Phi, psi and omega in degrees: 000130186277176188289318181291330171295320182299311178296322173305310181292329178295322185292316183294327167299320180293316181267020176295136181311311185299318182297318174296323174302316185293313179299324175296319182292316175307319181286319179302314184283344168281334189261316188302314183294328176290325174293316177303318174302311186293320176294320180294329180288322179296310180299317183294316175305315182295317183295324173303316184284326174295320177295316179295321180296318173307308183294323172296326177296308184299317187291312179305313184298307178307309176300325183289323179298315176307319182293316180300314178298321178297323195267338182298326169295333180285317172308313182300319185283336171294314173313307185301317178302315182295326182278331183265347183300142171239137189281348173280355189288153188267164177302325174295320180284333175295320178293324181287323183287324182284329184284342181267008180274147177265105191272142163313146190291331176282358180271127183281314178196165170238135182216166187223132175250155170277191182290341178263003174095007179276139183287118184276300190208166177213161172282348173274177177309140189260011182300124179073006182304328183297350184262352177282123179255121186241020182286347177272353185286160182293325184288338174281310174306329178293335185249343179308129175081016186236134168284314183277142187238152177269116190292345191284168175289126177252126174253107188290168171281158185305137177221161177271119186299139181285329183261319194276338182062025177240151176280128175218165174257113170286125173246131188229152181221136183287155172248144181237153176268190191294331177273001176091359180276156177292127176237004178160182172233149171244125188251137176239118185265108182267128188301120185288333184295334177302316182285323183288317176301319180300299182300318175305320177296323190280347192281127187261349175197162195299321183274006178282151177240135169225115182221144177260122191237138172280166177292343173279358184083005176271131182282132176268320172209136178221132178240102178225223180304322174224151178274148182198173174198159176092000181287148177265126178233024188290337178280358188287123179306328176297313177293321173299327176289315186288331178289332188271328185241002180081010185163148179193157175294141175256116177209087186195168169272134183301142176278349182262317186238351178079019179260135184275131186221165174224143185179212188207141175245137189234130173256136183292145165270355182256317185237148182292062188211154169236146175242133181237137172234127180211159185232136183303129179294339175300318188287314178297328185282334179294327172294319181288329181293324182288332175288324177305307190294322182295313189293312183298319171302314178294324179293320180301308187299317188291329176295319185294322177291319180296328183284329172288321176297320184292318178295320165303326175285330176288324174296316184305308181305308179308311178296319170309314175308314186287325175297321186260003182303307188291324171294332181280330180294319182290311176305318181311303191291329176289324178293323187293323182285332176283325179293324185286326178295311182302322191286323183291348167271357173293129179301134178082003184255136166235139183239118182238140180257111184263124178230172170310330176281347187137192181249147178226141180272136177261128174070204177241163176231149176275349181256096183292336178284335184281322179301309180288334171298307184292333179291316179301317178305306187299338190263003186274159174301323184299317184294318183297320181286331180287328191257003183285136182083359187300129173243344182228152181304142181228136181257120178237145178244128183227138172262116184249150180229142172256003183103343179238342183202154184258127173252132166261118192240136173252125189222144169245126183259119177236135181276138175261130178239117175293160179285343194253345183212158170237130175298142179282157178309131177088337182283134173290135181239157181287148180219158172242136185237127175248123185241137178233123185283103192256015187289312181296326185291322179288328184287325179295316180294326170303313184299309183301321182287326177289329173294314182300322177293324180292324177299319182293318179295333176286332174286319180291328170299320174303310178289331178294319176301322176299317188287322178293331176303332186285298181305324177299317176300319176302318190290315179304299186303320182291328171295318181294321180293326183289313181295313177316302184301317179297321177288331187274347181082023176299160182300160184295335181298328184290324184285315178305314185295331186279322179289323175303314175301318180295320183295321174311306184289332178293314173308314178310301178300333179292314174307316185295317185285331169293324173301324178288329176289331176252029179304140183087346173257154169292138182291135182260008178296130182277147169292143179247145179291138188203150180275133179300329186296322184291332176293321179299309175306313182295321183295317184290334187285326183283315185252012183300314181297325180293318181295322176301311182294331179269008177047057170243122178273129176255118190250102179278141172222098191257128166298137182282168174053046177295142174283153168285166180234158179259118187205170168256118182297333185287322181295311174303323179295323187287327179290321173295331178289320173298316188287320182291326179289323172300319181289321176299311190290333179283331180290306183303318173302310179298312177297333177290334184280316184291313181304317182291328187287307176303319181294321181294323188281319181266357172077033181178182174294134175239019178077197182284126179295329181199160182281112184289138172213145177232124179253131178246116177246124174247128176212168170282155178218101186271137181238136174294126181066014179218160185300150180292150181230166171250118179266129176239115183245129175245103182237145182229171176242044178271008169103359178076181181257130182301135181307330186298330191242009181303313191292348184257356191303326189263009179277140184299142180072003174265131183213153176263355187279163182291156174308131183097347192244008183191139175261352188075019184246346179293318176290325184293318180294321182293315184298320176294314179308311181293330180284329181287336177272009178080016184241203181210132175253126187225164174220154172202162185258131175263193184295328188236353179182198177280153175228111171266129179244122174257131180235117184234135179297133175298155180294320187291330169283148181295106192286156174285141187295145176297138179259151181289140180294137180285143178277000000 
């Protein structure tokens, strides 16, 4: 064994599937517990934050209800004062009235001011109250200078009482006189210490925050690491969100003490106040850190245990692999032999085993002609040269001959590599060849192709007869007109024009015959610039006499300064002739029906029931953001097309005419011609009959490239 063989065996052992699987398991058992621990830690942290928020929301809701219940008696007291107050009462009378009230324990005092903010009376001793000016208070600034009042309870920010000399939260309601105008304010001062002491008792940890905040963003009472009031938190996103939605999650760094917290803010539905309850993130994180230490220890122990199990399992698998290697090889060879034997019995299939000594057949084949020809080919030097160094299965198509017949063979050549050795570069290796005789299938495919082509040629020939009929009619009319002109002694120019028309139509017929010879290929004839009016005028010259005999008026309406179009004028003329003739047939059919109905009604011939008209209009058609088009419309008063068949009108061999009067190819051929010119032929029903519309790209606009006609 060479050094390269040794290195190859080492690499194969390194990348052995079992070895790779064991290595993958080692990595997995080492990583999965730690990944699981990380995920659990993240989930636990999120759960702790969610639980803190839930607890804060529950507590804030309870505190809000407690506040509303505490404020309700005070609000009732102020409402009583507002209902019983008389603007004409003297300060002594007001003082007596206030002294007679039963005040809640937390209320420091109750007072009344006039509309200018001067203190009228208080429930406290009244010495010197006449000189007290309260116009600078928040509850007074809200109403000063206004006749209309806001009837709701106003909760002011904490202030130091002028009489009580204690900090309180003023609760105020406006007073009105008999005419409903603002006449003063009734104020009850609620002891702020009552709230702060209550909130301090509810705090369960040092970083916890409980705050009572007004809708102006000023803190009425705040209990945290230190108690405070009067702080401005109006810029806090949590406050703004709670104010907008009636409640919101509090998750931010406090603008007052700089502590990061998570909690909830609840807004009162009855009073202009909000309650915030939040827990310090450091406290929440501490609980998650304790869980993290426990989960990491568990993950480490589990990883060690799983690694030991995987290593033991790997030793066991390697032992089993060595014990069963020979058995697996034998079973694999037997299975390969059985599979090859089964494949060789498929009709038309031959299986060959190719060695340096030659090719031998595996099993039996039902194609007796294939095996000997294939055996000679596989033993040839050409085949050996083609497959030298082959490392992967290869699909090949070969044409083999036994001297009397040609065989088309499709074969798969696959190298055989044993489990115990690999052939060296340049050394001939064993191969298995699967060969299938495709000769009969190819012959059948050729027959089907020929039949398909003949069917297509038959369809084209039917359309060709219809197209040739048009120029033949033109030649006949031109020759008749030339003969008539010759007999009448008309000028030579008249005869020359008719002969030119005959020559033009013979050229047109020649082109049609050329189309049959190049059937299935795109025409290489170039489109030429032409005025669309020329095609219409040429068509009317061909069929104009017929319309005059049928008493049908053709009304051309051409817009001035029309752009040119790129077209084959004779083909465009043919399309217009088809449309004109269809319009004439529709008018004549409608006349026949009406004539029969009128004749039956009047008991005899009644003449033409209506005047037939066909309008041919050519105009520009501008489109927003798209190239300009030229529109050619042919409209008749023949009654229109039944709506049930409008969508089928351009299908080959479909016609609404009686049997023997139409092939159903005219509109189909016309549709294909316009499509090949890069345009579109469509139809709709108007008020009197059908309207066929031809849209072609104007020459000044970049025209679409003509598409090949469909076979």
